[in-house]
ZADO-1210 file (C-alpha; in nm, 4 decimals, padded with zeros to 6 digits):
<atoms>
<atom x="-01.8812" y="02.0517" z="02.4142" code="MET" pos="1"/>
<atom x="-01.5094" y="01.9848" z="02.3741" code="GLU" pos="2"/>
<atom x="-01.3260" y="02.2398" z="02.1637" code="LEU" pos="3"/>
<atom x="-01.0972" y="01.9790" z="02.0031" code="ILE" pos="4"/>
<atom x="-01.2125" y="01.6381" z="01.8732" code="PRO" pos="5"/>
<atom x="-01.0419" y="01.3303" z="02.0231" code="PRO" pos="6"/>
<atom x="-00.8572" y="01.2599" z="01.6972" code="GLU" pos="7"/>
<atom x="-00.6572" y="01.5850" z="01.7333" code="LEU" pos="8"/>
<atom x="-00.4086" y="01.7254" z="01.9845" code="SER" pos="9"/>
<atom x="-00.3863" y="02.0978" z="02.0575" code="MET" pos="10"/>
<atom x="-00.0722" y="02.1144" z="01.8426" code="LEU" pos="11"/>
<atom x="-00.2315" y="01.9409" z="01.5427" code="SER" pos="12"/>
<atom x="-00.5481" y="02.1528" z="01.5713" code="ALA" pos="13"/>
<atom x="-00.3356" y="02.4693" z="01.5736" code="THR" pos="14"/>
<atom x="-00.1470" y="02.3374" z="01.2743" code="GLY" pos="15"/>
<atom x="-00.4706" y="02.2817" z="01.0820" code="LEU" pos="16"/>
<atom x="-00.5839" y="02.6378" z="01.1531" code="VAL" pos="17"/>
<atom x="-00.2495" y="02.7704" z="01.0267" code="ALA" pos="18"/>
<atom x="-00.2694" y="02.5393" z="00.7240" code="LEU" pos="19"/>
<atom x="-00.6187" y="02.6696" z="00.6409" code="SER" pos="20"/>
<atom x="-00.4797" y="03.0238" z="00.6464" code="PHE" pos="21"/>
<atom x="-00.1874" y="02.9310" z="00.4215" code="PHE" pos="22"/>
<atom x="-00.3860" y="02.7271" z="00.1688" code="THR" pos="23"/>
<atom x="-00.6502" y="03.0000" z="00.1370" code="SER" pos="24"/>
<atom x="-00.3702" y="03.2501" z="00.0825" code="ALA" pos="25"/>
<atom x="-00.2343" y="03.0165" z="-00.1852" code="LEU" pos="26"/>
<atom x="-00.5694" y="03.0055" z="-00.3647" code="THR" pos="27"/>
<atom x="-00.6004" y="03.3849" z="-00.3461" code="ALA" pos="28"/>
<atom x="-00.2489" y="03.4309" z="-00.4813" code="ALA" pos="29"/>
<atom x="-00.2372" y="03.1778" z="-00.7656" code="VAL" pos="30"/>
<atom x="-00.6063" y="03.1059" z="-00.8264" code="GLY" pos="31"/>
<atom x="-00.6339" y="02.7377" z="-00.7362" code="ILE" pos="32"/>
<atom x="-00.4598" y="02.4533" z="-00.5521" code="GLY" pos="33"/>
<atom x="-00.5148" y="02.5433" z="-00.1878" code="GLY" pos="34"/>
<atom x="-00.7998" y="02.2994" z="-00.1348" code="GLY" pos="35"/>
<atom x="-00.5968" y="02.0132" z="-00.2809" code="LEU" pos="36"/>
<atom x="-00.2981" y="02.0908" z="-00.0578" code="LEU" pos="37"/>
<atom x="-00.5188" y="02.1172" z="00.2525" code="LEU" pos="38"/>
<atom x="-00.6820" y="01.7830" z="00.1735" code="LEU" pos="39"/>
<atom x="-00.3519" y="01.6064" z="00.1079" code="THR" pos="40"/>
<atom x="-00.1907" y="01.7235" z="00.4323" code="VAL" pos="41"/>
<atom x="-00.4981" y="01.6391" z="00.6404" code="MET" pos="42"/>
<atom x="-00.5322" y="01.2893" z="00.4990" code="VAL" pos="43"/>
<atom x="-00.1633" y="01.2181" z="00.5669" code="SER" pos="44"/>
<atom x="-00.2334" y="01.1956" z="00.9417" code="PHE" pos="45"/>
<atom x="-00.6123" y="01.1500" z="00.9669" code="LEU" pos="46"/>
<atom x="-00.8323" y="00.8736" z="00.8191" code="PRO" pos="47"/>
<atom x="-01.0027" y="00.9692" z="00.4894" code="PRO" pos="48"/>
<atom x="-01.3420" y="00.8867" z="00.6436" code="ILE" pos="49"/>
<atom x="-01.2864" y="01.1875" z="00.8741" code="ILE" pos="50"/>
<atom x="-01.0984" y="01.4143" z="00.6345" code="VAL" pos="51"/>
<atom x="-01.3427" y="01.4029" z="00.3436" code="LEU" pos="52"/>
<atom x="-01.6475" y="01.5294" z="00.5397" code="PRO" pos="53"/>
<atom x="-01.4515" y="01.7876" z="00.7435" code="VAL" pos="54"/>
<atom x="-01.2564" y="01.9150" z="00.4430" code="HIS" pos="55"/>
<atom x="-01.5806" y="01.9436" z="00.2467" code="GLY" pos="56"/>
<atom x="-01.7440" y="02.1675" z="00.5085" code="VAL" pos="57"/>
<atom x="-01.4323" y="02.3861" z="00.5328" code="ILE" pos="58"/>
<atom x="-01.4300" y="02.4251" z="00.1544" code="GLN" pos="59"/>
<atom x="-01.8028" y="02.5002" z="00.1655" code="LEU" pos="60"/>
<atom x="-01.7249" y="02.7953" z="00.3920" code="GLY" pos="61"/>
<atom x="-01.4336" y="02.9116" z="00.1791" code="SER" pos="62"/>
<atom x="-01.6163" y="02.8908" z="-00.1542" code="ASN" pos="63"/>
<atom x="-01.9420" y="03.0153" z="-00.0057" code="GLY" pos="64"/>
<atom x="-01.7719" y="03.3328" z="00.1130" code="GLY" pos="65"/>
<atom x="-01.6145" y="03.3884" z="-00.2275" code="ARG" pos="66"/>
<atom x="-01.9494" y="03.3237" z="-00.3961" code="MET" pos="67"/>
<atom x="-02.1271" y="03.5736" z="-00.1682" code="ALA" pos="68"/>
<atom x="-01.8715" y="03.8451" z="-00.2361" code="VAL" pos="69"/>
<atom x="-01.8814" y="03.7894" z="-00.6133" code="MET" pos="70"/>
<atom x="-02.2473" y="03.6857" z="-00.6518" code="ARG" pos="71"/>
<atom x="-02.3179" y="03.9517" z="-00.9152" code="GLN" pos="72"/>
<atom x="-02.0667" y="03.7815" z="-01.1457" code="HIS" pos="73"/>
<atom x="-02.2036" y="03.4244" z="-01.1134" code="VAL" pos="74"/>
<atom x="-02.3411" y="03.2680" z="-01.4324" code="ASP" pos="75"/>
<atom x="-02.6567" y="03.1312" z="-01.2732" code="TRP" pos="76"/>
<atom x="-02.7542" y="02.9356" z="-01.5859" code="ARG" pos="77"/>
<atom x="-02.4389" y="02.7236" z="-01.5615" code="ILE" pos="78"/>
<atom x="-02.4894" y="02.6910" z="-01.1862" code="TRP" pos="79"/>
<atom x="-02.8478" y="02.5675" z="-01.2306" code="GLY" pos="80"/>
<atom x="-02.7593" y="02.2817" z="-01.4648" code="PHE" pos="81"/>
<atom x="-02.4507" y="02.1981" z="-01.2565" code="PHE" pos="82"/>
<atom x="-02.6635" y="02.1864" z="-00.9389" code="ALA" pos="83"/>
<atom x="-02.9107" y="01.9412" z="-01.0942" code="ILE" pos="84"/>
<atom x="-02.6246" y="01.7130" z="-01.1949" code="GLY" pos="85"/>
<atom x="-02.4621" y="01.7467" z="-00.8515" code="SER" pos="86"/>
<atom x="-02.7754" y="01.6201" z="-00.6786" code="ILE" pos="87"/>
<atom x="-02.7767" y="01.3096" z="-00.8983" code="LEU" pos="88"/>
<atom x="-02.4007" y="01.2610" z="-00.8585" code="GLY" pos="89"/>
<atom x="-02.4036" y="01.2709" z="-00.4791" code="VAL" pos="90"/>
<atom x="-02.6910" y="01.0206" z="-00.4622" code="ILE" pos="91"/>
<atom x="-02.5018" y="00.7756" z="-00.6844" code="LEU" pos="92"/>
<atom x="-02.1741" y="00.8225" z="-00.4955" code="ALA" pos="93"/>
<atom x="-02.3357" y="00.7636" z="-00.1599" code="GLY" pos="94"/>
<atom x="-02.4353" y="00.4127" z="-00.2677" code="GLN" pos="95"/>
<atom x="-02.0735" y="00.3264" z="-00.3518" code="VAL" pos="96"/>
<atom x="-01.8878" y="00.5086" z="-00.0722" code="PHE" pos="97"/>
<atom x="-02.0214" y="00.2947" z="00.2126" code="ILE" pos="98"/>
<atom x="-01.8620" y="-00.0158" z="00.0582" code="ASN" pos="99"/>
<atom x="-01.5051" y="00.1181" z="00.0270" code="LEU" pos="100"/>
<atom x="-01.2276" y="00.0285" z="00.2726" code="SER" pos="101"/>
<atom x="-00.9836" y="00.2760" z="00.4301" code="LEU" pos="102"/>
<atom x="-00.6962" y="00.1418" z="00.2182" code="GLU" pos="103"/>
<atom x="-00.8896" y="00.1844" z="-00.1072" code="VAL" pos="104"/>
<atom x="-00.9787" y="00.5449" z="-00.0167" code="LEU" pos="105"/>
<atom x="-00.6146" y="00.6259" z="00.0592" code="ARG" pos="106"/>
<atom x="-00.5024" y="00.4734" z="-00.2704" code="ALA" pos="107"/>
<atom x="-00.7698" y="00.6635" z="-00.4662" code="VAL" pos="108"/>
<atom x="-00.6721" y="00.9911" z="-00.2983" code="LEU" pos="109"/>
<atom x="-00.3007" y="00.9352" z="-00.3592" code="GLY" pos="110"/>
<atom x="-00.3513" y="00.8565" z="-00.7278" code="LEU" pos="111"/>
<atom x="-00.5833" y="01.1550" z="-00.7723" code="PHE" pos="112"/>
<atom x="-00.3262" y="01.3935" z="-00.6223" code="VAL" pos="113"/>
<atom x="-00.0561" y="01.2619" z="-00.8575" code="LEU" pos="114"/>
<atom x="-00.2965" y="01.3007" z="-01.1512" code="TYR" pos="115"/>
<atom x="-00.3914" y="01.6556" z="-01.0536" code="ALA" pos="116"/>
<atom x="-00.0286" y="01.7629" z="-01.0067" code="VAL" pos="117"/>
<atom x="00.1509" y="01.6007" z="-01.2995" code="TRP" pos="118"/>
<atom x="-00.0893" y="01.5446" z="-01.5881" code="THR" pos="119"/>
<atom x="-00.1549" y="01.8165" z="-01.8470" code="PRO" pos="120"/>
<atom x="-00.4513" y="02.0314" z="-01.7542" code="LYS" pos="121"/>
<atom x="-00.7708" y="01.9813" z="-01.9497" code="LEU" pos="122"/>
<atom x="-00.8594" y="02.2621" z="-02.1850" code="ARG" pos="123"/>
<atom x="-01.1915" y="02.4363" z="-02.1193" code="PRO" pos="124"/>
<atom x="-01.4617" y="02.2847" z="-02.3321" code="SER" pos="125"/>
<atom x="-01.7100" y="02.4929" z="-02.5266" code="ASN" pos="126"/>
<atom x="-01.9999" y="02.2798" z="-02.4082" code="ILE" pos="127"/>
<atom x="-02.3700" y="02.3571" z="-02.4200" code="ALA" pos="128"/>
<atom x="-02.5468" y="02.4699" z="-02.1040" code="LEU" pos="129"/>
<atom x="-02.7215" y="02.1347" z="-02.0599" code="LYS" pos="130"/>
<atom x="-02.3801" y="01.9695" z="-02.0673" code="GLY" pos="131"/>
<atom x="-02.3090" y="02.1107" z="-01.7238" code="TYR" pos="132"/>
<atom x="-02.5602" y="01.8633" z="-01.5856" code="THR" pos="133"/>
<atom x="-02.3202" y="01.5846" z="-01.6856" code="LEU" pos="134"/>
<atom x="-02.0271" y="01.7836" z="-01.5452" code="VAL" pos="135"/>
<atom x="-02.2169" y="01.8105" z="-01.2175" code="GLY" pos="136"/>
<atom x="-02.2919" y="01.4378" z="-01.2075" code="ILE" pos="137"/>
<atom x="-01.9346" y="01.3311" z="-01.2848" code="GLY" pos="138"/>
<atom x="-01.7391" y="01.5746" z="-01.0669" code="THR" pos="139"/>
<atom x="-01.9748" y="01.5439" z="-00.7686" code="THR" pos="140"/>
<atom x="-01.9553" y="01.1643" z="-00.7869" code="PHE" pos="141"/>
<atom x="-01.5749" y="01.1939" z="-00.7855" code="ILE" pos="142"/>
<atom x="-01.5587" y="01.4493" z="-00.5030" code="THR" pos="143"/>
<atom x="-01.7147" y="01.2043" z="-00.2577" code="MET" pos="144"/>
<atom x="-01.3958" y="00.9968" z="-00.2882" code="PHE" pos="145"/>
<atom x="-01.1201" y="01.2515" z="-00.3565" code="VAL" pos="146"/>
<atom x="-01.2521" y="01.5740" z="-00.2041" code="GLY" pos="147"/>
<atom x="-01.0706" y="01.8482" z="-00.3933" code="ALA" pos="148"/>
<atom x="-01.2197" y="01.8583" z="-00.7437" code="THR" pos="149"/>
<atom x="-01.1841" y="02.2340" z="-00.7953" code="GLY" pos="150"/>
<atom x="-00.9119" y="02.1922" z="-01.0608" code="PRO" pos="151"/>
<atom x="-01.1315" y="01.9411" z="-01.2456" code="LEU" pos="152"/>
<atom x="-01.4447" y="02.1584" z="-01.2393" code="VAL" pos="153"/>
<atom x="-01.2463" y="02.4641" z="-01.3473" code="SER" pos="154"/>
<atom x="-01.1345" y="02.2813" z="-01.6615" code="SER" pos="155"/>
<atom x="-01.4923" y="02.3009" z="-01.7898" code="PHE" pos="156"/>
<atom x="-01.5165" y="02.6796" z="-01.7431" code="LEU" pos="157"/>
<atom x="-01.3543" y="02.8866" z="-02.0138" code="SER" pos="158"/>
<atom x="-01.1964" y="03.2166" z="-01.8983" code="PRO" pos="159"/>
<atom x="-01.2021" y="03.3342" z="-02.2608" code="GLU" pos="160"/>
<atom x="-01.5772" y="03.2809" z="-02.2796" code="LYS" pos="161"/>
<atom x="-01.6781" y="03.3904" z="-01.9301" code="LEU" pos="162"/>
<atom x="-01.4103" y="03.6417" z="-01.8402" code="GLY" pos="163"/>
<atom x="-01.1921" y="03.6202" z="-01.5292" code="ARG" pos="164"/>
<atom x="-01.4432" y="03.7495" z="-01.2723" code="GLU" pos="165"/>
<atom x="-01.7351" y="03.5422" z="-01.4033" code="ARG" pos="166"/>
<atom x="-01.5195" y="03.2303" z="-01.4141" code="MET" pos="167"/>
<atom x="-01.3915" y="03.2697" z="-01.0552" code="VAL" pos="168"/>
<atom x="-01.7412" y="03.3511" z="-00.9256" code="ALA" pos="169"/>
<atom x="-01.9104" y="03.0684" z="-01.1188" code="THR" pos="170"/>
<atom x="-01.6466" y="02.8177" z="-01.0060" code="LEU" pos="171"/>
<atom x="-01.7008" y="02.9259" z="-00.6441" code="ALA" pos="172"/>
<atom x="-02.0781" y="02.8832" z="-00.6825" code="SER" pos="173"/>
<atom x="-02.0404" y="02.5348" z="-00.8349" code="CYS" pos="174"/>
<atom x="-01.8009" y="02.4245" z="-00.5603" code="MET" pos="175"/>
<atom x="-02.0352" y="02.5676" z="-00.2948" code="THR" pos="176"/>
<atom x="-02.3304" y="02.3522" z="-00.4059" code="ILE" pos="177"/>
<atom x="-02.1017" y="02.0523" z="-00.4535" code="GLN" pos="178"/>
<atom x="-01.9440" y="02.0723" z="-00.1067" code="HIS" pos="179"/>
<atom x="-02.2809" y="02.1525" z="00.0507" code="GLY" pos="180"/>
<atom x="-02.4411" y="01.8414" z="-00.0946" code="LEU" pos="181"/>
<atom x="-02.1374" y="01.6367" z="00.0048" code="LYS" pos="182"/>
<atom x="-02.1688" y="01.7548" z="00.3650" code="GLY" pos="183"/>
<atom x="-02.5353" y="01.6535" z="00.3705" code="ILE" pos="184"/>
<atom x="-02.4509" y="01.3144" z="00.2189" code="ALA" pos="185"/>
<atom x="-02.1830" y="01.2376" z="00.4784" code="PHE" pos="186"/>
<atom x="-02.4266" y="01.3370" z="00.7524" code="GLY" pos="187"/>
<atom x="-02.6846" y="01.0951" z="00.6133" code="VAL" pos="188"/>
<atom x="-02.4172" y="00.8248" z="00.5903" code="LEU" pos="189"/>
<atom x="-02.3518" y="00.8658" z="00.9628" code="GLY" pos="190"/>
<atom x="-02.0590" y="01.1057" z="01.0061" code="PHE" pos="191"/>
<atom x="-02.0846" y="01.2903" z="01.3399" code="TYR" pos="192"/>
<atom x="-01.9898" y="01.6539" z="01.2734" code="PHE" pos="193"/>
<atom x="-02.0525" y="01.7992" z="01.6206" code="GLN" pos="194"/>
<atom x="-01.7061" y="01.7365" z="01.7775" code="PRO" pos="195"/>
<atom x="-01.5459" y="01.9049" z="01.4763" code="TRP" pos="196"/>
<atom x="-01.7620" y="02.2199" z="01.4683" code="ILE" pos="197"/>
<atom x="-01.5253" y="02.4465" z="01.6729" code="PRO" pos="198"/>
<atom x="-01.2221" y="02.3459" z="01.4629" code="VAL" pos="199"/>
<atom x="-01.4172" y="02.3859" z="01.1380" code="ILE" pos="200"/>
<atom x="-01.5402" y="02.7339" z="01.2363" code="VAL" pos="201"/>
<atom x="-01.1905" y="02.8532" z="01.3306" code="VAL" pos="202"/>
<atom x="-01.0413" y="02.7036" z="01.0121" code="MET" pos="203"/>
<atom x="-01.3031" y="02.8800" z="00.7981" code="ILE" pos="204"/>
<atom x="-01.2283" y="03.2086" z="00.9763" code="ALA" pos="205"/>
<atom x="-00.8515" y="03.1696" z="00.9356" code="SER" pos="206"/>
<atom x="-00.9063" y="03.0759" z="00.5721" code="GLY" pos="207"/>
<atom x="-01.0995" y="03.3979" z="00.5179" code="PHE" pos="208"/>
<atom x="-00.8093" y="03.5969" z="00.6637" code="LEU" pos="209"/>
<atom x="-00.5723" y="03.4031" z="00.4398" code="GLY" pos="210"/>
<atom x="-00.7816" y="03.4971" z="00.1379" code="THR" pos="211"/>
<atom x="-00.7601" y="03.8654" z="00.2300" code="LEU" pos="212"/>
<atom x="-00.3851" y="03.8603" z="00.2828" code="LEU" pos="213"/>
<atom x="-00.2819" y="03.5963" z="00.0290" code="GLY" pos="214"/>
<atom x="-00.1499" y="03.8160" z="-00.2484" code="ARG" pos="215"/>
<atom x="00.0654" y="04.0234" z="-00.0126" code="ARG" pos="216"/>
<atom x="00.2167" y="03.7194" z="00.1553" code="ILE" pos="217"/>
<atom x="00.3036" y="03.5162" z="-00.1549" code="LEU" pos="218"/>
<atom x="00.3758" y="03.7771" z="-00.4196" code="LYS" pos="219"/>
<atom x="00.7468" y="03.7880" z="-00.3334" code="GLY" pos="220"/>
<atom x="00.8014" y="03.4200" z="-00.4173" code="LEU" pos="221"/>
<atom x="00.9001" y="03.3567" z="-00.7814" code="PRO" pos="222"/>
<atom x="00.6150" y="03.1755" z="-00.9553" code="GLU" pos="223"/>
<atom x="00.8339" y="02.9068" z="-01.1147" code="ARG" pos="224"/>
<atom x="01.0037" y="02.8227" z="-00.7846" code="LEU" pos="225"/>
<atom x="00.6736" y="02.8163" z="-00.6020" code="PHE" pos="226"/>
<atom x="00.5148" y="02.5882" z="-00.8641" code="SER" pos="227"/>
<atom x="00.8057" y="02.3456" z="-00.8401" code="ARG" pos="228"/>
<atom x="00.8002" y="02.3324" z="-00.4594" code="LEU" pos="229"/>
<atom x="00.4223" y="02.2905" z="-00.4629" code="PHE" pos="230"/>
<atom x="00.4455" y="01.9886" z="-00.6935" code="ARG" pos="231"/>
<atom x="00.7245" y="01.8282" z="-00.4906" code="ILE" pos="232"/>
<atom x="00.5384" y="01.8608" z="-00.1603" code="VAL" pos="233"/>
<atom x="00.2135" y="01.7204" z="-00.3020" code="LEU" pos="234"/>
<atom x="00.3988" y="01.4340" z="-00.4714" code="THR" pos="235"/>
<atom x="00.5676" y="01.3334" z="-00.1449" code="LEU" pos="236"/>
<atom x="00.2371" y="01.3438" z="00.0420" code="LEU" pos="237"/>
<atom x="00.0632" y="01.1413" z="-00.2307" code="ALA" pos="238"/>
<atom x="00.3455" y="00.8875" z="-00.2160" code="GLY" pos="239"/>
<atom x="00.2915" y="00.8507" z="00.1580" code="ARG" pos="240"/>
<atom x="-00.0796" y="00.7830" z="00.1026" code="LEU" pos="241"/>
<atom x="-00.0019" y="00.5117" z="-00.1508" code="LEU" pos="242"/>
<atom x="00.2594" y="00.3604" z="00.0835" code="TYR" pos="243"/>
<atom x="00.0069" y="00.3441" z="00.3692" code="LEU" pos="244"/>
<atom x="-00.2519" y="00.1870" z="00.1380" code="ALA" pos="245"/>
<atom x="-00.0097" y="-00.0759" z="00.0064" code="ILE" pos="246"/>
<atom x="00.1416" y="-00.1722" z="00.3418" code="THR" pos="247"/>
<atom x="-00.1881" y="-00.1838" z="00.5358" code="ALA" pos="248"/>
</atoms>
C-alpha cells in the first residue's frame, strides 16, 4: 500500500500533518476553530469530494480522543437524543449529496466559512432534552456538505447550564458520533478511504500531540491579535473557494 495518495505530494502530505498539529493546538488553546481552519485549508487545494470524508475521519479521531479522556463528564442524555437525530440527518443528507456538483460544494463551503467567521454567534438555547434530536438532524445534515459544524453544535450547549468540563466533553461526544456516521455515509456513497489511511493516522497522531502542547505554544500570542489574524486567513481562503466556484 502506498503511504501517500496520488492526490498529494510528499510536501503537501507533510504540510497536512503539520497543519493537523497546529489546528489541534488551536482548539486546545482557544476552545474551538481548529477543525474549521483545517477544513478550509484542505479544500483550497483538494476537491471537496475528497476533503469532506478525510476531514471527517480526522475529526472523528480528534474528538474521539477528547471524548475518551473526558468520558466521565459527558451528558449521556443529551448525547442519546443527539445520536438519534444524527442517524436521521445523515440518511437524509446522503440522498442530496450525490446530486451536487463540485462547484456547488465549493460555494457552499465558502459561504459557510464566511458565516461562521463573521456572523454573531448563536446564544446557547435552554432547550428540552428531546430537542437535541432536532439539533442532531439539522447539524448532521449540514455537516455532510460543510464538514466543520463544531461551532454550530456548540451554540446549543450552554456552559452556564452544563459547566465547562461537561460542555467540552458533551460537545466532543456529539461530534464523535456525527463524524463517525459521516464517515460511514461517505463509504456507502463510494469514497475509497484505503489510500488515505496512512495520512489520516499520522494526522490524528500529530493532532493529539498538538492538543497536548497547544496551550504552551499559543499562550504567548495576544488573544485579540490572534482572533483578528484567524478571521483574515479564513476570509481569504473562503474567498478563494467562492472564486473557484464562480469561475469554474
